[in-house]
Backbone as JSON Lines, residues from 0, in Angstrom:
{"i":0,"aa":"M","n":[97.96,131.74,78.19],"ca":[97.94,130.38,77.87],"c":[96.49,129.81,77.88]}
{"i":1,"aa":"L","n":[96.2,129.22,76.93],"ca":[94.88,128.5,76.83],"c":[94.87,127.06,77.17]}
{"i":2,"aa":"I","n":[94.19,126.61,78.16],"ca":[94.23,125.08,78.5],"c":[92.81,124.6,78.22]}
{"i":3,"aa":"V","n":[92.81,123.55,77.5],"ca":[91.59,122.96,77.22],"c":[91.5,121.5,77.75]}
{"i":4,"aa":"D","n":[90.33,121.17,78.28],"ca":[90.23,119.82,78.74],"c":[88.83,119.25,78.35]}
{"i":5,"aa":"D","n":[88.75,117.93,78.3],"ca":[87.49,117.3,77.83],"c":[86.39,117.53,78.84]}
{"i":6,"aa":"G","n":[86.55,118.03,80.03],"ca":[85.53,118.31,80.98],"c":[86.2,118.44,82.36]}
{"i":7,"aa":"V","n":[85.46,118.91,83.3],"ca":[85.95,118.87,84.68],"c":[85.14,118.14,85.53]}
{"i":8,"aa":"A","n":[85.6,117.29,86.22],"ca":[84.77,116.54,87.31],"c":[85.08,117.07,88.69]}
{"i":9,"aa":"T","n":[86.34,116.5,89.23],"ca":[86.71,117.12,90.46],"c":[87.57,118.36,90.44]}
{"i":10,"aa":"G","n":[88.08,118.49,89.19],"ca":[88.92,119.77,89.0],"c":[90.41,119.44,89.25]}
{"i":11,"aa":"S","n":[90.73,118.33,89.78],"ca":[92.12,118.08,90.34],"c":[93.2,118.13,89.11]}
{"i":12,"aa":"T","n":[92.75,117.61,87.92],"ca":[93.7,117.66,86.81],"c":[93.82,119.07,86.32]}
{"i":13,"aa":"A","n":[92.64,119.78,86.04],"ca":[92.74,121.11,85.59],"c":[93.49,122.07,86.43]}
{"i":14,"aa":"R","n":[93.42,121.73,87.74],"ca":[93.99,122.63,88.74],"c":[95.49,122.4,88.57]}
{"i":15,"aa":"A","n":[95.95,121.26,88.54],"ca":[97.28,120.96,88.37],"c":[97.95,121.44,87.1]}
{"i":16,"aa":"V","n":[97.37,121.35,86.12],"ca":[97.87,122.05,84.77],"c":[97.98,123.52,84.85]}
{"i":17,"aa":"C","n":[96.9,124.06,85.42],"ca":[96.91,125.59,85.64],"c":[98.06,126.08,86.51]}
{"i":18,"aa":"R","n":[98.38,125.27,87.53],"ca":[99.39,125.63,88.39],"c":[100.74,125.33,87.84]}
{"i":19,"aa":"I","n":[100.96,124.37,86.99],"ca":[102.17,124.16,86.38],"c":[102.45,125.28,85.36]}
{"i":20,"aa":"A","n":[101.29,125.58,84.57],"ca":[101.39,126.73,83.59],"c":[101.87,127.94,84.31]}
{"i":21,"aa":"R","n":[101.23,128.3,85.4],"ca":[101.62,129.56,86.04],"c":[103.04,129.42,86.64]}
{"i":22,"aa":"A","n":[103.48,128.29,87.11],"ca":[104.76,128.19,87.67],"c":[105.96,128.32,86.41]}
{"i":23,"aa":"R","n":[105.43,127.93,85.31],"ca":[106.4,128.1,84.12],"c":[106.27,129.47,83.43]}
{"i":24,"aa":"G","n":[105.58,130.28,84.12],"ca":[105.58,131.72,83.7],"c":[104.47,132.21,82.82]}
{"i":25,"aa":"A","n":[103.34,131.4,82.75],"ca":[102.08,131.94,82.08],"c":[101.64,133.23,82.8]}
{"i":26,"aa":"A","n":[101.44,134.32,82.01],"ca":[100.99,135.55,82.61],"c":[99.53,135.54,82.75]}
{"i":27,"aa":"R","n":[98.81,134.77,81.93],"ca":[97.41,134.72,81.85],"c":[96.93,133.41,81.48]}
{"i":28,"aa":"I","n":[96.0,132.74,82.23],"ca":[95.55,131.34,81.93],"c":[94.06,131.34,81.68]}
{"i":29,"aa":"V","n":[93.61,130.81,80.68],"ca":[92.18,130.61,80.33],"c":[91.93,129.18,80.19]}
{"i":30,"aa":"L","n":[91.17,128.7,81.12],"ca":[90.73,127.26,81.08],"c":[89.37,127.09,80.35]}
{"i":31,"aa":"A","n":[89.26,126.36,79.36],"ca":[88.17,125.99,78.61],"c":[87.66,124.63,78.62]}
{"i":32,"aa":"V","n":[86.29,124.25,78.98],"ca":[85.87,122.96,78.93],"c":[84.46,122.92,78.32]}
{"i":33,"aa":"P","n":[84.05,121.8,77.83],"ca":[82.75,121.76,77.32],"c":[81.75,121.4,78.43]}
{"i":34,"aa":"V","n":[82.09,120.79,79.52],"ca":[81.12,120.53,80.59],"c":[81.86,120.35,81.93]}
{"i":35,"aa":"A","n":[81.04,120.83,82.98],"ca":[81.67,120.88,84.35],"c":[80.53,120.97,85.37]}
{"i":36,"aa":"P","n":[80.7,120.54,86.58],"ca":[79.65,120.64,87.45],"c":[79.17,122.18,87.74]}
{"i":37,"aa":"H","n":[78.12,122.42,88.26],"ca":[77.58,123.9,88.4],"c":[78.51,124.69,89.4]}
{"i":38,"aa":"D","n":[79.27,124.04,90.23],"ca":[80.15,124.75,91.14],"c":[81.57,124.77,90.8]}
{"i":39,"aa":"W","n":[81.85,124.5,89.44],"ca":[83.23,124.48,89.15],"c":[83.96,125.93,89.31]}
{"i":40,"aa":"T","n":[83.36,126.86,89.17],"ca":[84.08,128.2,89.15],"c":[84.56,128.5,90.66]}
{"i":41,"aa":"E","n":[83.76,128.03,91.59],"ca":[84.24,128.16,92.97],"c":[85.52,127.21,93.11]}
{"i":42,"aa":"R","n":[85.57,126.08,92.59],"ca":[86.62,125.12,92.7],"c":[87.95,125.65,92.08]}
{"i":43,"aa":"L","n":[87.84,126.23,90.83],"ca":[88.98,126.56,90.1],"c":[89.23,128.04,89.79]}
{"i":44,"aa":"G","n":[88.39,128.94,90.45],"ca":[88.47,130.31,90.08],"c":[89.86,130.93,90.53]}
{"i":45,"aa":"E","n":[90.58,130.39,91.56],"ca":[91.78,130.94,91.85],"c":[92.9,130.4,91.08]}
{"i":46,"aa":"D","n":[92.69,129.38,90.22],"ca":[93.78,128.72,89.54],"c":[93.8,129.17,88.05]}
{"i":47,"aa":"A","n":[92.79,129.8,87.5],"ca":[92.9,130.36,86.24],"c":[92.23,131.8,86.09]}
{"i":48,"aa":"D","n":[92.73,132.63,85.18],"ca":[92.27,134.08,85.25],"c":[90.91,134.01,84.54]}
{"i":49,"aa":"E","n":[90.52,133.21,83.59],"ca":[89.23,133.21,82.91],"c":[88.85,131.63,82.76]}
{"i":50,"aa":"L","n":[87.59,131.37,83.16],"ca":[87.02,130.06,82.99],"c":[85.94,130.05,81.98]}
{"i":51,"aa":"I","n":[85.81,129.13,80.94],"ca":[84.9,128.99,79.96],"c":[84.4,127.65,80.06]}
{"i":52,"aa":"C","n":[83.05,127.57,80.09],"ca":[82.31,126.22,80.02],"c":[81.12,126.46,79.27]}
{"i":53,"aa":"L","n":[80.84,125.35,78.35],"ca":[79.67,125.51,77.53],"c":[78.34,124.97,78.34]}
{"i":54,"aa":"H","n":[78.56,124.11,79.25],"ca":[77.44,123.47,79.95],"c":[77.88,123.14,81.36]}
{"i":55,"aa":"S","n":[77.13,123.54,82.35],"ca":[77.43,123.28,83.72],"c":[76.24,123.05,84.57]}
{"i":56,"aa":"P","n":[75.7,121.75,84.25],"ca":[74.49,121.38,84.84],"c":[74.43,121.04,86.3]}
{"i":57,"aa":"R","n":[73.41,121.13,87.13],"ca":[73.29,120.68,88.5],"c":[73.38,119.19,88.64]}
{"i":58,"aa":"N","n":[72.73,118.47,87.68],"ca":[72.7,117.05,87.53],"c":[73.99,116.48,86.95]}
{"i":59,"aa":"F","n":[75.06,116.53,87.57],"ca":[76.35,116.16,86.97],"c":[76.86,114.98,87.92]}
{"i":60,"aa":"F","n":[77.2,113.84,87.2],"ca":[77.65,112.75,87.89],"c":[79.26,112.49,87.4]}
{"i":61,"aa":"A","n":[79.48,112.58,86.04],"ca":[80.62,112.22,85.44],"c":[80.66,112.85,84.13]}
{"i":62,"aa":"I","n":[81.84,113.18,83.6],"ca":[82.06,113.71,82.28],"c":[81.35,112.83,81.19]}
{"i":63,"aa":"G","n":[81.55,111.66,81.24],"ca":[81.19,110.66,80.25],"c":[79.7,110.7,80.02]}
{"i":64,"aa":"Q","n":[78.89,111.07,80.98],"ca":[77.45,111.26,80.72],"c":[77.02,112.29,79.66]}
{"i":65,"aa":"F","n":[77.88,113.13,79.34],"ca":[77.56,114.21,78.41],"c":[78.17,113.97,77.01]}
{"i":66,"aa":"Y","n":[78.79,112.75,76.79],"ca":[79.39,112.49,75.54],"c":[78.5,111.25,74.89]}
{"i":67,"aa":"K","n":[78.17,111.45,73.67],"ca":[77.41,110.35,72.98],"c":[78.35,109.27,72.34]}
{"i":68,"aa":"I","n":[79.64,109.61,72.37],"ca":[80.6,108.64,71.68],"c":[81.25,107.91,72.79]}
{"i":69,"aa":"D","n":[82.09,107.04,72.42],"ca":[82.89,106.28,73.32],"c":[83.79,107.14,74.19]}
{"i":70,"aa":"F","n":[83.66,107.09,75.5],"ca":[84.49,108.06,76.32],"c":[85.54,107.13,77.19]}
{"i":71,"aa":"S","n":[85.76,106.03,76.69],"ca":[86.77,105.17,77.39],"c":[88.28,105.86,77.38]}
{"i":72,"aa":"Q","n":[89.0,105.46,78.37],"ca":[90.38,105.88,78.45],"c":[91.22,105.51,77.37]}
{"i":73,"aa":"I","n":[92.16,106.31,77.0],"ca":[93.17,105.77,76.0],"c":[94.51,105.64,76.73]}
{"i":74,"aa":"D","n":[95.31,104.96,76.19],"ca":[96.6,104.7,76.85],"c":[97.74,105.52,76.51]}
{"i":75,"aa":"D","n":[98.74,105.65,77.16],"ca":[99.84,106.62,76.94],"c":[100.25,106.57,75.56]}
{"i":76,"aa":"D","n":[100.5,105.24,75.0],"ca":[101.0,105.18,73.63],"c":[100.19,105.99,72.57]}
{"i":77,"aa":"E","n":[98.79,105.87,72.69],"ca":[97.96,106.6,71.78],"c":[98.11,108.13,72.03]}
{"i":78,"aa":"V","n":[98.32,108.67,73.2],"ca":[98.57,110.04,73.47],"c":[99.9,110.48,72.84]}
{"i":79,"aa":"V","n":[100.89,109.64,73.01],"ca":[102.21,110.06,72.42],"c":[102.11,110.13,70.95]}
{"i":80,"aa":"A","n":[101.39,109.12,70.33],"ca":[101.32,109.06,69.03],"c":[100.55,110.31,68.37]}
{"i":81,"aa":"C","n":[99.55,110.68,69.04],"ca":[98.75,111.89,68.57],"c":[99.62,113.0,68.7]}
{"i":82,"aa":"L","n":[100.37,113.21,69.68],"ca":[101.23,114.32,69.95],"c":[102.34,114.34,68.98]}
{"i":83,"aa":"E","n":[102.95,113.23,68.6],"ca":[104.02,113.2,67.53],"c":[103.4,113.54,66.17]}
{"i":84,"aa":"E","n":[102.13,113.13,66.0],"ca":[101.5,113.52,64.61],"c":[101.29,115.11,64.46]}
{"i":85,"aa":"A","n":[100.85,115.51,65.65],"ca":[100.67,116.98,65.71],"c":[101.87,117.74,65.4]}
{"i":86,"aa":"V","n":[102.95,117.51,66.0],"ca":[104.24,118.15,65.88],"c":[104.77,117.99,64.53]}
{"i":87,"aa":"A","n":[104.58,116.9,63.92],"ca":[104.95,116.62,62.54],"c":[104.29,117.41,61.38]}
{"i":88,"aa":"R","n":[103.06,117.85,61.72],"ca":[102.4,118.65,60.77],"c":[102.8,119.98,60.53]}
{"i":89,"aa":"P","n":[103.04,120.43,59.32],"ca":[103.53,121.79,59.04],"c":[102.51,122.86,59.65]}
{"i":90,"aa":"V","n":[103.06,123.84,60.09],"ca":[102.24,124.94,60.63],"c":[102.02,125.99,59.56]}
{"i":91,"aa":"K","n":[100.8,126.25,59.25],"ca":[100.41,127.23,58.22],"c":[100.22,128.61,58.86]}
{"i":92,"aa":"H","n":[101.09,129.61,58.43],"ca":[100.87,130.88,58.97],"c":[100.12,131.78,58.02]}
{"i":93,"aa":"P","n":[99.22,132.66,58.66],"ca":[98.4,133.68,57.69],"c":[99.44,134.5,57.02]}
{"i":94,"aa":"P","n":[98.93,134.9,55.85],"ca":[99.71,135.9,55.14],"c":[99.79,137.19,55.8]}
{"i":95,"aa":"D","n":[100.93,137.95,55.52],"ca":[101.17,139.2,56.23],"c":[100.26,140.26,55.61]}
């Protein structure tokens, strides 16, 4: 299972998602993030089989410091609307 997050700060959310995925039967878990603190692998190494991060600086205070766009929180209604839109999209399968 591939789990993608917008970044890791404390690791609590990513850890919880990895543990839920494992409890639901995921044989292999890959956690991918664009940014995380330099010690993130020590924090989450036991929760995922593979960890992928594009940038893990020592000077890390918050995920938002690495985004140039608006990084404000979104509400549950917006998340639900995005998920419903994604589910409604037809899935294109590659030709055999």
